[in-house]
N, C-alpha and C positions, 0 to 999 in steps of 0.2 A: 495404639501407641504404648510403648513400654513405660514402666514406672520411672526408669532413669531419664528417658526423654521428656516425660511430663515434668519431672523435677527440674531439669535443665531449662525447660521453657518457662516455668514459673519464676525461676531465679533470674533469668535474663530479662523477663518482663518487668521486674522490680528494680533493676539496676539502671541508673542513668547512663547516658552515652559517655560522659566523661569518666565514669567509674569503670566502664567496660574497656576503655582504651588503655587503662593502666594495668600493670602486672598484678598478679595475685598478692604479692607482698606489699604493694603500694595501696591496696584497697583500704579506704577509711570505713571500717565496719561500724563505727559509732554513727557516722552520718548516714550510712546505708540503712541501718536499723531505724533511725529517725525518719528517713525518707519513706521506708516501707510502711510504717504505721501512720504517717501523715497522709500518704496516698490512700491507705485503707480507710482512714477516718473520713476522707473527702470523697470516697466513692459513692455513687448513687445508691448503692445497696445499704448504706449506713444512714439510718433515719435522722440521727442527731446531727450529723454533719450537713445533711440536706437542709435541716431547719436553720442551722447557723448560716448557710449560704443564702437562704431566702431572707433572713433578717438583716443581711448585709454585713455581718461581722467578719473580721479578717481571720484567715487561718492561722494556726499556731506557728510561730517561728521557732528557731533553734533555742532561743532563750526561754520560751514558754513551752518547753518540750512536753510531749505526751508521756515521756519515759522518766522514771525516777532512778537515779544512780545513788547507791549508798556504799561507802567504803567502811569496812569494819575497822574499828580502832586497833592500831598495831604500832608498837614502837619501832619496828623494823621489818624487813622482808622475812618470809613471803607475805605479800599483801593479798587481801580478799576484797572483792567488789561484787555487789549485787545490783541487778537492774530489774525493775518492776515494769511490766507492760501495762497498757491502758486497762485491760480487763482484770488486772490483779495478779496475773501469773508472774513468777519470779524465777530468775536464773542467775547463776554466778559463774565465776571463772573456775575452770577445773585444772588449769596448769599452775605450776609454781611461778609466781610473778615477783620480780625483784623491784618493780616500781608500781606506784599506784596507777599510772597511766597505762601500763601494760595490763594490769588487772582489769581496768575498765574496758580496754579493747577486747580482752579475752571474754569477759562477761557479755559484751555486746555481740561477739562472734557466736557464742552459744545461743543467745536469745534470737539472733537472726536466723541461725540454722533451724531452730525449732519453729520459728514463725513461718519460714518458707515451707517446711515440711507440713505444717498445719494446713496449708492451702491445697495440698494434694487431695484428689477425690477420695482416696482410701482413708483419709483422716476425717471424713464427714460421716456422721451417724446416719445410716440408712436402715431400712427395714431388714435387709440381709445382715447388716452388722448387729442389729439388736437381737435377731434370732441366734446368731452364732455366739454372741456374748452370753445370752441366757443359757444356752446349752453348756457352754464352758463353765459358767457359774454353778449350774446344777450339778455338773460332774465333780467339780472341786469341792462343793459343799455336801455331796452325797444326799441330795434331796431330789424330789420328783420335779420334772419340768412343768407339770400341771400346777404346781404351787405358784408359778409365776402369774397366774390369773387371780390369785388371792392377794389383795393389797395388804392383808394383815401379816403376811410372812416376809422374811427378809428378802428372798428372791423376788417376791411380788413388789416390794418397795423399790428394788433395783430396776425391775421392769418398768415401773411407773416413771422413774427418773429418766431412764433411757428413752422411753416413748415421748416424754415431754421435751426432749432435746433433739428429736429427729430433724434432720436437715442442717443441724449446726455442727460445729467442729469439735474435735476431741479436746482441744485446749479450752473451749468455752465450757464443756462438760466438766473438765477437771476443776475449773475455777468455782463452779457451783458445788462440786463434791467436796472441795476443801472446807467449806462452811460446815457441812455435816460431819466431816472427819474431825474437826475441832470440837463440835458439839458432842460427839461420841467420846473423844479423848478426855474432855472435861467432865463427863458424866451427866451432861444436861439432857441428852436423849433418854437416859435411864430414869432421870427424875420426872421428865414429861410422861414417860410410859407409866410410872407409878401413879401419876395424877390422872391416868386414863385418858390422855390426849391421843386422838387418832393420828396415825402416821400421815394420812392425807392432809390433815390440818397443819401438822408440823412442817411438812414439805412445802405446802403452799405458803405458809407464813415466812419461813426462812429463805425460800427461793426469791420472794419479793424483797425481803429486807436486806439480805447480803450481810457482809461483815463490816461493822463500824466500830468506832471508839467505845461506844457504850457496851457492846458485846465483849470487847477485849477487856474493859475494866471489870465487867461482871465476872468473867472467867478468872481474872487476876484475884478478885476478892474470894472466889471459891478456893483457889490455891493458897491464899493467905490463911483461910480458915483451916485448911489441911495442915499447914505448917504449924499453926498454933496448937492443933490437937496432937500432931506428931512431929516434934522438932527434928529438923534435918531432912525431912522428906522433900522439901522444895529444892534443896541443894542437890540431892540425888537425882531428882527428875530433870533438873536443869543440866546437869552434867551428861545425862543420857541423851537429852535432846540435842545438845551441842555436838555430840558424836554423830548422831543421825544426820544432822545438817551438814557436817563436814563430809561424811560418806556420800550423801546424795549430791553434794556439789561436785565432788570428784568424778561422779558418774555422769554429770552433765544433764541431770533430770530436773524437772520442775520442783521448785524449792519452797513455794509459799506455805505449805502446811508446816514444814519444819521451822521456817523462819518466824511464822506467826506464833508457834509454840514457844520459841525462844524469847520473843518480845513479850508475850504474856507472862511468862515466868520471870523475866527481868523486871517487869512492872510490879509483880507481886513481891519480888525481892526488895525493890526500892521502898515498898510500903512496910515490909517486915523488918528491915534493918535500916536505921538511920546511919549517917556517916560515922558516928562514934562506935556503932555496933557491927558495922560491915566487916571490919578486919577480924573481929572475934568470930563472926559467923563463918567467914571463909575458912579460917583456921579450924573451926569445929567440923566443917564438912570435908575439907581436903587435907588438913594437916598444915604444918608450918613449913614444910620443905616443898619447894616448887621446882620441878625439873624444867629444863629448857623446852619451850614450846607449850607450857601449860597455859590454858585459858583461864583468866581471872577477870573479875569485875572491878572496875575502877570508878570511884565516885567523881563525876564531873557534871555538875548541874548546868543545864542549858535550857533557857527559856525559849519555847517554840511558839511562834506567832499563831494565835487563834486556838491554842490548846491550853487548858487549865494546867497549872503546875502539878496538881494532884494526879492528873491523868498521864502526864509525860514521864517517861523513864529518866532518871538522873544517873543511870549507871551505863558505862560503856564497857564492852568486852575487849580485852586486850590479850594478845598471845605472847 
């Protein structure tokens, strides 16, 4: 069976009968995305959902969605919306949307397309895929393929990560790699290496732990210290990360790495500058003249349930 036929069969198997009877322009992609992940969570292969069924709990309904939609603060079009999937993967709208509802549908469309593609056999990590990936990584890095057997090398670490996710999907692998990308970007991996922590122990620890509020707060404190040692560095990094996020969103790729960096830097900014100093800080970093479309931070405190005010960001990004 060809890849195109396989993709069509997977897509049709995840669409309800009422959705298949409507035209392409009438498809409710938001409901389709929710239906896809609800069906995936309730499948027998999902251990957590099987446990919930045995305990007699009710499945999640539309109001208790497995998905998280976030609209970027904006005084007017174009609007930006992000959707976070159950595993943590994030996607956003890549089209210019003149309404928030349109941005929400476009973000759901991108997430649904990637979710369906992730079910293809070619998107599962197999021994053949691991071998090809290691050969490509060795060629790109100009290192010997034999180094993949040494966990102390970079390609050896990459090999260890790939083998640990054999049989799982590329989206799941990317969700795990996002944690290590953030640790590398923040300088945490370098600090652990200086403390002579083995790569195997670091991988084992952070693979089990994942990304939580404590880790985000710790990274924000690191960037707060860098800002105090070198004023203006936080603003420069934030501006560069916002550009990366916008470019990745327009390409329709997975956005969690860029979005997490933006939120961490925003949290550090909220701690570095109170409401009285934020205006002076923004002027110091970007000047007093703002061109149309310039992204700025607006102070809008919002108390989030279950989260300490010290850990929640009180700044919203506006365009």
